[in-house]
C-alpha positions as a LaTeX table, in Angstrom:
\begin{tabular}{lrrr}
\hline
Residue & $x$ (\AA) & $y$ (\AA) & $z$ (\AA) \\
\hline
Met1 & $-166.37$ & $-22.04$ & $-14.62$ \\
Gln2 & $-162.71$ & $-21.52$ & $-12.81$ \\
Gln3 & $-163.79$ & $-17.82$ & $-12.08$ \\
Gln4 & $-167.37$ & $-19.10$ & $-10.84$ \\
Gln5 & $-165.93$ & $-21.69$ & $-8.06$ \\
Gln6 & $-163.02$ & $-19.47$ & $-7.46$ \\
Asp7 & $-165.57$ & $-16.80$ & $-6.74$ \\
Glu8 & $-167.99$ & $-19.29$ & $-4.94$ \\
His9 & $-165.30$ & $-19.99$ & $-2.61$ \\
Glu10 & $-164.15$ & $-16.46$ & $-2.14$ \\
Gln11 & $-167.90$ & $-16.04$ & $-1.26$ \\
Gln12 & $-167.76$ & $-19.20$ & 1.17 \\
Val13 & $-164.77$ & $-18.09$ & 2.85 \\
Ala14 & $-166.14$ & $-14.37$ & 3.63 \\
Met15 & $-169.19$ & $-15.87$ & 5.43 \\
Glu16 & $-167.01$ & $-18.13$ & 7.50 \\
Leu17 & $-164.93$ & $-15.25$ & 8.36 \\
Ala18 & $-168.21$ & $-13.94$ & 9.24 \\
Gln19 & $-169.41$ & $-16.21$ & 11.25 \\
His20 & $-166.08$ & $-16.30$ & 13.54 \\
Glu21 & $-166.08$ & $-12.18$ & 14.15 \\
Tyr22 & $-170.30$ & $-12.69$ & 15.02 \\
Glu23 & $-169.14$ & $-15.28$ & 18.01 \\
Ser24 & $-166.09$ & $-12.87$ & 18.90 \\
Trp25 & $-168.50$ & $-9.89$ & 19.01 \\
Leu26 & $-171.31$ & $-11.70$ & 20.25 \\
Asn27 & $-168.83$ & $-13.11$ & 22.83 \\
Ala28 & $-167.16$ & $-9.79$ & 23.38 \\
Asn29 & $-170.36$ & $-8.17$ & 24.76 \\
Leu30 & $-171.49$ & $-10.24$ & 27.45 \\
Arg31 & $-170.15$ & $-9.85$ & 30.55 \\
His32 & $-172.04$ & $-11.97$ & 33.33 \\
Pro33 & $-170.08$ & $-13.94$ & 36.59 \\
Asn34 & $-171.46$ & $-17.16$ & 34.77 \\
Ile35 & $-170.38$ & $-16.53$ & 31.50 \\
Val36 & $-166.30$ & $-17.57$ & 30.70 \\
Gln37 & $-165.37$ & $-14.02$ & 29.35 \\
Leu38 & $-163.75$ & $-12.86$ & 26.09 \\
Phe39 & $-160.59$ & $-10.62$ & 26.35 \\
Thr40 & $-159.94$ & $-10.54$ & 23.15 \\
Ser41 & $-159.62$ & $-12.09$ & 19.67 \\
Phe42 & $-157.88$ & $-12.52$ & 16.16 \\
Thr43 & $-158.48$ & $-14.22$ & 12.81 \\
Val44 & $-155.49$ & $-15.43$ & 10.69 \\
Val45 & $-155.54$ & $-16.40$ & 6.95 \\
Leu46 & $-153.87$ & $-19.60$ & 6.04 \\
Glu47 & $-152.59$ & $-21.55$ & 3.28 \\
Glu48 & $-154.96$ & $-24.36$ & 3.15 \\
His49 & $-152.81$ & $-26.63$ & 0.98 \\
Pro50 & $-149.24$ & $-25.31$ & 0.81 \\
Gln51 & $-147.95$ & $-28.47$ & $-0.82$ \\
Gln52 & $-150.05$ & $-28.71$ & $-3.47$ \\
Leu53 & $-149.44$ & $-24.85$ & $-4.02$ \\
Leu54 & $-145.70$ & $-25.86$ & $-3.91$ \\
Leu55 & $-146.39$ & $-28.36$ & $-6.68$ \\
Ala56 & $-148.31$ & $-26.27$ & $-8.68$ \\
Ser57 & $-146.06$ & $-22.98$ & $-8.42$ \\
Ser58 & $-143.35$ & $-25.41$ & $-9.44$ \\
Ala59 & $-145.20$ & $-26.50$ & $-12.40$ \\
Ala60 & $-145.99$ & $-23.00$ & $-13.55$ \\
Ala61 & $-142.27$ & $-21.96$ & $-12.95$ \\
Ala62 & $-140.88$ & $-25.14$ & $-15.09$ \\
Ala63 & $-143.09$ & $-24.05$ & $-18.08$ \\
Ala64 & $-142.11$ & $-20.94$ & $-17.93$ \\
Gly65 & $-138.09$ & $-22.24$ & $-18.10$ \\
Gly66 & $-137.53$ & $-21.46$ & $-14.17$ \\
Gly67 & $-136.23$ & $-23.65$ & $-11.70$ \\
Ala68 & $-138.04$ & $-26.41$ & $-9.98$ \\
Gly69 & $-137.62$ & $-24.94$ & $-6.58$ \\
Gly70 & $-139.50$ & $-21.14$ & $-7.75$ \\
Leu71 & $-142.70$ & $-20.67$ & $-5.66$ \\
Val72 & $-144.88$ & $-18.35$ & $-7.76$ \\
His73 & $-147.93$ & $-16.79$ & $-5.63$ \\
Glu74 & $-149.90$ & $-16.70$ & $-8.64$ \\
Gly75 & $-152.74$ & $-18.80$ & $-10.29$ \\
Ala76 & $-155.73$ & $-21.26$ & $-9.11$ \\
Gly77 & $-153.65$ & $-23.22$ & $-6.50$ \\
Trp78 & $-153.57$ & $-19.53$ & $-4.43$ \\
Ala79 & $-156.74$ & $-18.40$ & $-4.96$ \\
Gly80 & $-158.65$ & $-21.33$ & $-4.03$ \\
Gly81 & $-156.31$ & $-22.48$ & $-1.27$ \\
Leu82 & $-157.46$ & $-20.23$ & 1.69 \\
Ser83 & $-158.38$ & $-21.54$ & 5.14 \\
Trp84 & $-158.05$ & $-19.78$ & 8.35 \\
Lys85 & $-157.23$ & $-19.61$ & 12.08 \\
Thr86 & $-159.61$ & $-17.74$ & 14.45 \\
His87 & $-157.66$ & $-17.29$ & 18.14 \\
Leu88 & $-159.84$ & $-15.95$ & 20.95 \\
Val89 & $-157.83$ & $-15.02$ & 23.97 \\
Met90 & $-160.68$ & $-16.04$ & 27.26 \\
Glu91 & $-160.90$ & $-16.42$ & 30.83 \\
Phe92 & $-159.05$ & $-19.00$ & 31.82 \\
Cys93 & $-161.16$ & $-21.90$ & 33.74 \\
Glu94 & $-158.20$ & $-24.37$ & 35.43 \\
Leu95 & $-160.89$ & $-27.45$ & 36.42 \\
Gly96 & $-162.19$ & $-28.34$ & 32.99 \\
Thr97 & $-165.74$ & $-28.86$ & 31.68 \\
Met98 & $-168.76$ & $-30.36$ & 33.89 \\
Gln99 & $-168.86$ & $-33.24$ & 31.40 \\
Cys100 & $-165.56$ & $-34.49$ & 32.95 \\
Val101 & $-167.04$ & $-33.92$ & 36.19 \\
Leu102 & $-169.86$ & $-35.58$ & 35.66 \\
Gln103 & $-167.66$ & $-38.70$ & 34.05 \\
Arg104 & $-165.93$ & $-39.11$ & 37.39 \\
Gly105 & $-169.22$ & $-38.76$ & 39.10 \\
Gly106 & $-168.28$ & $-36.08$ & 40.73 \\
Phe107 & $-172.43$ & $-34.44$ & 41.25 \\
Met108 & $-173.34$ & $-37.97$ & 42.76 \\
Asp109 & $-173.18$ & $-38.47$ & 46.79 \\
Pro110 & $-170.69$ & $-40.31$ & 48.23 \\
Leu111 & $-172.48$ & $-40.90$ & 51.05 \\
Ala112 & $-175.62$ & $-42.26$ & 49.51 \\
Pro113 & $-174.58$ & $-44.61$ & 46.00 \\
Gly114 & $-177.20$ & $-43.87$ & 43.57 \\
Arg115 & $-178.23$ & $-40.18$ & 44.43 \\
Cys116 & $-177.25$ & $-37.06$ & 44.09 \\
Asn117 & $-175.25$ & $-34.41$ & 45.91 \\
Val118 & $-178.28$ & $-31.87$ & 46.21 \\
Ala119 & $-176.61$ & $-28.85$ & 47.42 \\
Trp120 & $-173.92$ & $-29.41$ & 44.11 \\
Val121 & $-176.69$ & $-29.61$ & 41.54 \\
Leu122 & $-178.60$ & $-26.98$ & 42.64 \\
Ser123 & $-175.28$ & $-24.58$ & 42.94 \\
Thr124 & $-174.98$ & $-25.45$ & 39.61 \\
Ala125 & $-178.11$ & $-25.60$ & 38.32 \\
Lys126 & $-178.62$ & $-22.23$ & 39.29 \\
Glu127 & $-175.34$ & $-20.84$ & 37.71 \\
Leu128 & $-176.37$ & $-22.26$ & 34.45 \\
Cys129 & $-179.51$ & $-20.60$ & 34.57 \\
Ala130 & $-178.45$ & $-17.30$ & 36.28 \\
Ala131 & $-176.20$ & $-17.44$ & 32.58 \\
Leu132 & $-179.00$ & $-18.56$ & 30.29 \\
Ala133 & $-181.18$ & $-15.79$ & 32.01 \\
Tyr134 & $-179.13$ & $-13.11$ & 31.42 \\
Leu135 & $-178.71$ & $-14.16$ & 27.72 \\
His136 & $-182.46$ & $-14.25$ & 27.46 \\
Ser137 & $-182.88$ & $-10.94$ & 29.11 \\
Met138 & $-180.38$ & $-9.33$ & 26.29 \\
Asp139 & $-182.75$ & $-11.87$ & 23.35 \\
Val140 & $-179.87$ & $-14.31$ & 22.64 \\
Val141 & $-180.20$ & $-17.78$ & 22.34 \\
His142 & $-177.07$ & $-19.95$ & 23.05 \\
Gly143 & $-177.98$ & $-22.80$ & 20.94 \\
Asp144 & $-175.66$ & $-25.34$ & 21.94 \\
Leu145 & $-175.48$ & $-25.94$ & 24.94 \\
Lys146 & $-174.54$ & $-29.42$ & 26.76 \\
Ser147 & $-172.20$ & $-30.29$ & 29.28 \\
Ser148 & $-168.93$ & $-29.83$ & 27.17 \\
Asn149 & $-169.89$ & $-26.52$ & 27.06 \\
Val150 & $-170.05$ & $-25.68$ & 30.81 \\
Leu151 & $-166.40$ & $-24.70$ & 32.47 \\
Leu152 & $-165.69$ & $-24.76$ & 35.76 \\
Lys153 & $-163.46$ & $-22.38$ & 37.20 \\
Ala154 & $-161.90$ & $-22.65$ & 40.50 \\
Ala155 & $-163.52$ & $-20.99$ & 43.51 \\
Gly156 & $-163.29$ & $-21.28$ & 47.09 \\
Thr157 & $-165.62$ & $-23.32$ & 49.39 \\
Ser158 & $-167.79$ & $-22.21$ & 52.87 \\
Ala159 & $-169.90$ & $-24.10$ & 54.92 \\
Trp160 & $-172.50$ & $-23.23$ & 52.55 \\
Asp161 & $-170.46$ & $-23.98$ & 49.04 \\
Ser162 & $-168.39$ & $-27.48$ & 49.30 \\
Arg163 & $-167.94$ & $-27.49$ & 45.67 \\
Gly164 & $-164.36$ & $-25.26$ & 45.00 \\
Phe165 & $-165.90$ & $-24.21$ & 41.71 \\
Val166 & $-168.24$ & $-21.87$ & 39.85 \\
Ala167 & $-169.92$ & $-22.82$ & 36.61 \\
Lys168 & $-169.39$ & $-20.79$ & 33.13 \\
Val169 & $-171.14$ & $-20.82$ & 30.07 \\
Ser170 & $-169.39$ & $-21.09$ & 27.10 \\
Asp171 & $-169.06$ & $-21.08$ & 23.25 \\
Phe172 & $-171.11$ & $-19.01$ & 21.24 \\
Gly173 & $-170.58$ & $-20.20$ & 18.04 \\
Leu174 & $-173.93$ & $-21.02$ & 17.52 \\
Ser175 & $-175.97$ & $-18.39$ & 19.28 \\
Arg176 & $-178.48$ & $-16.21$ & 17.74 \\
Val177 & $-179.79$ & $-12.29$ & 18.50 \\
Met178 & $-183.23$ & $-12.37$ & 18.07 \\
Asp179 & $-183.41$ & $-8.67$ & 17.18 \\
Ala180 & $-181.48$ & $-9.44$ & 14.07 \\
Ile181 & $-184.16$ & $-10.87$ & 12.79 \\
Ser182 & $-186.57$ & $-8.20$ & 12.50 \\
Ala183 & $-183.31$ & $-6.52$ & 9.87 \\
Ala184 & $-182.92$ & $-9.67$ & 8.20 \\
Asn185 & $-186.32$ & $-10.77$ & 7.63 \\
Gly186 & $-189.05$ & $-7.91$ & 8.09 \\
Thr187 & $-190.07$ & $-9.58$ & 11.41 \\
Ala188 & $-190.46$ & $-8.13$ & 14.61 \\
Ala189 & $-188.56$ & $-10.51$ & 17.19 \\
Ser190 & $-190.54$ & $-11.70$ & 20.21 \\
Ser191 & $-189.14$ & $-11.06$ & 23.58 \\
Ser192 & $-191.69$ & $-14.00$ & 25.04 \\
Cys193 & $-190.44$ & $-16.59$ & 23.48 \\
Gly194 & $-189.84$ & $-19.65$ & 25.97 \\
Asp195 & $-192.24$ & $-18.19$ & 28.22 \\
Ala196 & $-195.18$ & $-20.10$ & 29.48 \\
Ala197 & $-197.51$ & $-17.66$ & 26.90 \\
Ala198 & $-195.05$ & $-18.44$ & 23.91 \\
Thr199 & $-196.00$ & $-20.29$ & 20.85 \\
Ala200 & $-194.89$ & $-23.08$ & 19.13 \\
Ala201 & $-191.83$ & $-23.69$ & 17.17 \\
Gly202 & $-193.56$ & $-21.81$ & 14.58 \\
Ser203 & $-193.18$ & $-18.32$ & 16.16 \\
Pro204 & $-190.67$ & $-15.64$ & 14.96 \\
Cys205 & $-188.73$ & $-16.19$ & 17.75 \\
Ala206 & $-185.18$ & $-17.41$ & 16.48 \\
Gly207 & $-182.24$ & $-14.96$ & 15.57 \\
Val208 & $-180.13$ & $-14.66$ & 12.54 \\
Pro209 & $-176.30$ & $-14.15$ & 12.33 \\
Leu210 & $-174.86$ & $-11.02$ & 10.92 \\
Gly211 & $-174.83$ & $-11.72$ & 7.43 \\
Gln212 & $-177.09$ & $-14.62$ & 7.31 \\
Ser213 & $-180.40$ & $-16.04$ & 5.65 \\
Arg214 & $-182.84$ & $-17.67$ & 8.19 \\
Ser215 & $-182.49$ & $-20.68$ & 6.26 \\
Gln216 & $-178.66$ & $-20.49$ & 6.66 \\
Ala217 & $-178.80$ & $-20.44$ & 10.33 \\
Gln218 & $-180.97$ & $-23.45$ & 10.95 \\
His219 & $-178.66$ & $-24.83$ & 12.73 \\
Phe220 & $-178.88$ & $-26.56$ & 16.50 \\
Gly221 & $-175.87$ & $-27.85$ & 18.64 \\
Ala222 & $-175.68$ & $-31.17$ & 19.85 \\
Leu223 & $-178.47$ & $-34.07$ & 18.93 \\
Ser224 & $-178.32$ & $-34.95$ & 22.69 \\
His225 & $-179.51$ & $-31.59$ & 23.83 \\
Ala226 & $-181.22$ & $-29.90$ & 20.76 \\
Ala227 & $-185.29$ & $-29.85$ & 21.54 \\
Pro228 & $-187.22$ & $-32.02$ & 19.32 \\
Glu229 & $-188.91$ & $-29.07$ & 17.32 \\
Leu230 & $-185.51$ & $-28.10$ & 16.00 \\
Ile231 & $-184.99$ & $-31.74$ & 14.34 \\
Arg232 & $-188.14$ & $-31.07$ & 12.81 \\
Gly233 & $-186.92$ & $-27.81$ & 11.02 \\
Gly234 & $-188.33$ & $-24.82$ & 13.81 \\
Glu235 & $-186.14$ & $-22.53$ & 14.80 \\
Leu236 & $-183.52$ & $-21.60$ & 17.88 \\
Ser237 & $-185.58$ & $-19.79$ & 20.61 \\
Lys238 & $-185.26$ & $-19.65$ & 24.19 \\
Ala239 & $-187.56$ & $-22.33$ & 24.73 \\
Ser240 & $-185.06$ & $-24.79$ & 23.03 \\
Asp241 & $-182.10$ & $-23.62$ & 25.63 \\
Val242 & $-184.53$ & $-24.72$ & 28.84 \\
Tyr243 & $-184.84$ & $-28.35$ & 26.65 \\
Ser244 & $-181.01$ & $-27.81$ & 26.95 \\
Val245 & $-180.92$ & $-27.30$ & 30.40 \\
Gly246 & $-184.07$ & $-29.65$ & 31.23 \\
Val247 & $-180.80$ & $-32.41$ & 29.74 \\
Leu248 & $-178.24$ & $-30.59$ & 31.94 \\
Leu249 & $-180.48$ & $-31.29$ & 34.90 \\
Trp250 & $-181.26$ & $-35.04$ & 34.08 \\
Glu251 & $-176.93$ & $-35.26$ & 33.85 \\
Leu252 & $-176.49$ & $-33.57$ & 37.38 \\
Leu253 & $-178.88$ & $-35.85$ & 39.00 \\
Thr254 & $-178.15$ & $-39.09$ & 37.15 \\
Gly255 & $-174.02$ & $-39.10$ & 36.71 \\
Gln256 & $-174.85$ & $-40.68$ & 33.20 \\
Val257 & $-174.17$ & $-39.76$ & 29.80 \\
Pro258 & $-177.99$ & $-38.92$ & 27.62 \\
Phe259 & $-178.35$ & $-41.31$ & 24.95 \\
Tyr260 & $-175.71$ & $-43.67$ & 26.04 \\
Gly261 & $-175.13$ & $-45.78$ & 22.89 \\
Met262 & $-177.10$ & $-44.70$ & 20.49 \\
His263 & $-175.96$ & $-43.80$ & 17.05 \\
Pro264 & $-177.28$ & $-40.37$ & 15.80 \\
Gly265 & $-179.71$ & $-42.03$ & 13.30 \\
Gln266 & $-180.98$ & $-44.04$ & 16.06 \\
Leu267 & $-181.53$ & $-41.24$ & 18.24 \\
Leu268 & $-182.69$ & $-38.54$ & 15.72 \\
Asn269 & $-185.92$ & $-40.81$ & 14.76 \\
Ala270 & $-186.01$ & $-41.64$ & 18.66 \\
Lys271 & $-186.69$ & $-37.97$ & 19.40 \\
Leu272 & $-189.08$ & $-37.64$ & 16.64 \\
Ser273 & $-191.74$ & $-40.36$ & 17.87 \\
His274 & $-191.08$ & $-40.40$ & 21.50 \\
Pro275 & $-191.19$ & $-37.95$ & 24.41 \\
Thr276 & $-187.98$ & $-37.24$ & 26.18 \\
Ser277 & $-189.65$ & $-38.70$ & 29.21 \\
Gln278 & $-189.43$ & $-42.07$ & 28.23 \\
Leu279 & $-185.62$ & $-41.89$ & 26.36 \\
Leu280 & $-184.33$ & $-40.21$ & 29.99 \\
Pro281 & $-186.09$ & $-42.02$ & 32.55 \\
Leu282 & $-185.36$ & $-40.32$ & 35.82 \\
Pro283 & $-184.01$ & $-42.72$ & 38.64 \\
Glu284 & $-186.58$ & $-43.18$ & 41.80 \\
Thr285 & $-183.80$ & $-42.06$ & 44.06 \\
Ala286 & $-184.61$ & $-38.28$ & 42.47 \\
Pro287 & $-185.63$ & $-35.45$ & 44.44 \\
Pro288 & $-189.44$ & $-35.26$ & 43.08 \\
Ala289 & $-189.75$ & $-31.86$ & 42.18 \\
Leu290 & $-186.48$ & $-31.64$ & 40.73 \\
Ala291 & $-187.69$ & $-34.68$ & 38.91 \\
Ser292 & $-190.96$ & $-32.71$ & 37.56 \\
Leu293 & $-189.00$ & $-29.80$ & 36.96 \\
Cys294 & $-186.77$ & $-31.75$ & 34.13 \\
Leu295 & $-190.38$ & $-32.98$ & 32.59 \\
Ala296 & $-191.51$ & $-29.23$ & 32.27 \\
Cys297 & $-188.26$ & $-28.11$ & 30.44 \\
Trp298 & $-188.30$ & $-30.95$ & 28.26 \\
Glu299 & $-192.54$ & $-30.71$ & 27.40 \\
Glu300 & $-193.13$ & $-31.01$ & 23.54 \\
Gln301 & $-194.83$ & $-27.76$ & 22.64 \\
Pro302 & $-191.95$ & $-25.17$ & 23.34 \\
Gly303 & $-194.47$ & $-23.08$ & 24.45 \\
Arg304 & $-195.57$ & $-25.29$ & 27.62 \\
Arg305 & $-192.41$ & $-24.77$ & 28.75 \\
Pro306 & $-191.00$ & $-22.26$ & 31.91 \\
Ser307 & $-188.98$ & $-19.15$ & 31.29 \\
Met308 & $-185.58$ & $-19.34$ & 32.49 \\
Gln309 & $-187.04$ & $-17.33$ & 34.84 \\
Gly310 & $-189.36$ & $-19.35$ & 35.92 \\
Val311 & $-186.75$ & $-22.35$ & 36.08 \\
Ile312 & $-184.88$ & $-20.19$ & 38.37 \\
Gln313 & $-187.89$ & $-19.44$ & 40.52 \\
Gln314 & $-187.99$ & $-23.23$ & 40.95 \\
Leu315 & $-184.60$ & $-24.44$ & 41.49 \\
Asn316 & $-185.08$ & $-21.30$ & 44.87 \\
Ala317 & $-188.42$ & $-23.42$ & 46.20 \\
Leu318 & $-186.42$ & $-26.38$ & 45.86 \\
Ala319 & $-183.50$ & $-24.73$ & 47.50 \\
Leu320 & $-185.52$ & $-24.17$ & 50.47 \\
Glu321 & $-187.39$ & $-27.53$ & 50.38 \\
Leu322 & $-184.69$ & $-29.56$ & 50.21 \\
Leu323 & $-181.88$ & $-27.50$ & 52.23 \\
Gly324 & $-183.55$ & $-25.73$ & 54.68 \\
Glu325 & $-184.55$ & $-22.37$ & 54.44 \\
Glu326 & $-181.14$ & $-21.38$ & 56.61 \\
Ala327 & $-178.52$ & $-22.97$ & 54.44 \\
Ala328 & $-180.67$ & $-22.04$ & 51.07 \\
Leu329 & $-180.48$ & $-18.26$ & 52.09 \\
Leu330 & $-176.92$ & $-18.49$ & 52.65 \\
Ala331 & $-176.25$ & $-20.27$ & 49.87 \\
Phe332 & $-177.94$ & $-17.96$ & 47.31 \\
Pro333 & $-177.45$ & $-14.53$ & 47.24 \\
Asp334 & $-180.78$ & $-13.54$ & 44.87 \\
Leu335 & $-183.17$ & $-15.67$ & 47.40 \\
Ala336 & $-182.04$ & $-14.50$ & 50.16 \\
Arg337 & $-183.38$ & $-10.79$ & 48.72 \\
Gln338 & $-186.50$ & $-12.25$ & 47.51 \\
Val339 & $-187.56$ & $-13.45$ & 50.86 \\
Leu340 & $-186.33$ & $-10.63$ & 52.37 \\
Ala341 & $-188.28$ & $-8.35$ & 50.38 \\
Gln342 & $-191.26$ & $-11.06$ & 50.99 \\
Arg343 & $-190.99$ & $-10.21$ & 54.57 \\
Arg344 & $-190.85$ & $-6.62$ & 54.41 \\
Ser345 & $-193.94$ & $-6.60$ & 52.38 \\
Ala346 & $-195.53$ & $-8.75$ & 54.74 \\
Ala347 & $-194.15$ & $-7.08$ & 57.80 \\
Ala348 & $-195.77$ & $-3.51$ & 56.05 \\
Ala349 & $-199.25$ & $-4.93$ & 55.09 \\
Ala350 & $-199.60$ & $-6.42$ & 58.99 \\
Ala351 & $-198.51$ & $-2.23$ & 59.84 \\
Ala352 & $-200.82$ & $-1.06$ & 57.49 \\
Ala353 & $-203.76$ & $-3.21$ & 58.49 \\
Ala354 & $-203.09$ & $-3.11$ & 61.95 \\
Ala355 & $-203.00$ & 0.73 & 61.94 \\
Gly356 & $-206.35$ & 0.65 & 60.45 \\
Val357 & $-208.09$ & $-1.66$ & 63.09 \\
Gln358 & $-206.99$ & 0.84 & 65.65 \\
\hline
\end{tabular}
């Protein structure tokens, strides 16, 4: 029995260490301006209960005729008392988390009580979605997107961006590489998960960490930001990340804590029995198009939610509508490139039509 317990403990230690190494490996292979960069990492194995180990060793030494202060590194106390600490050396984001800024009302318009600062909301949302779109393009699902996992790094201000920071996504402890399913379960990972054409939560669009089975991987992050299908036992997907983005958008729009005052049991029951749109009412002061985007991200059926690229396209359209073309093109280079390409295409088509008439 003692040997079996020791074997089980060692297996648990190995699995936990593998998970830490997996997170470090994944983070080290991600390169994006809106993802916190990992420089290096290392894991140190420690003694979990040194006092118990000392007592056990002293007793063993006394039984053997030794002194009370003897330390004997042998027996169950040494084999069963291990813990570890993983150190991650990461990019320094000196302004803290987005959650802290939200709690201070940093995204609300000081000149219009009850209204959000639309320019700040759009800029920050675009950065978050750019990071998620990059992850999804690599078939990586974040799995724990929330405001405390978004860090803010100081940046210069300009006439079109007065925030003084750039948002960066962090914490990949629950992230999944979807391609790992093929090796772990013998199924093909779909690259369309999270798109409008994707299927519901039962599709094989979920990732499994290296060394874990599908059942071991069925975890999700904060209950407040978890998609309903995950609570019902479904698997992580790109669509579940989109749901989390919708909750973050609601936080940016309202400056409030989602599901504030509800304990986990209440929240669990509420998410299983009510649509998110009823649980997180959108303020009347919110721009209608932004409110509609939140609702699209909260669709109960994962396959009906937009892809992350689709969310970015909607944010671009909103920027043109709410900020005006000049400010939007200055604030968002990707939008400027898109508009320029459209204008060139239209000019080329017009020139071809004119040549055909002649």
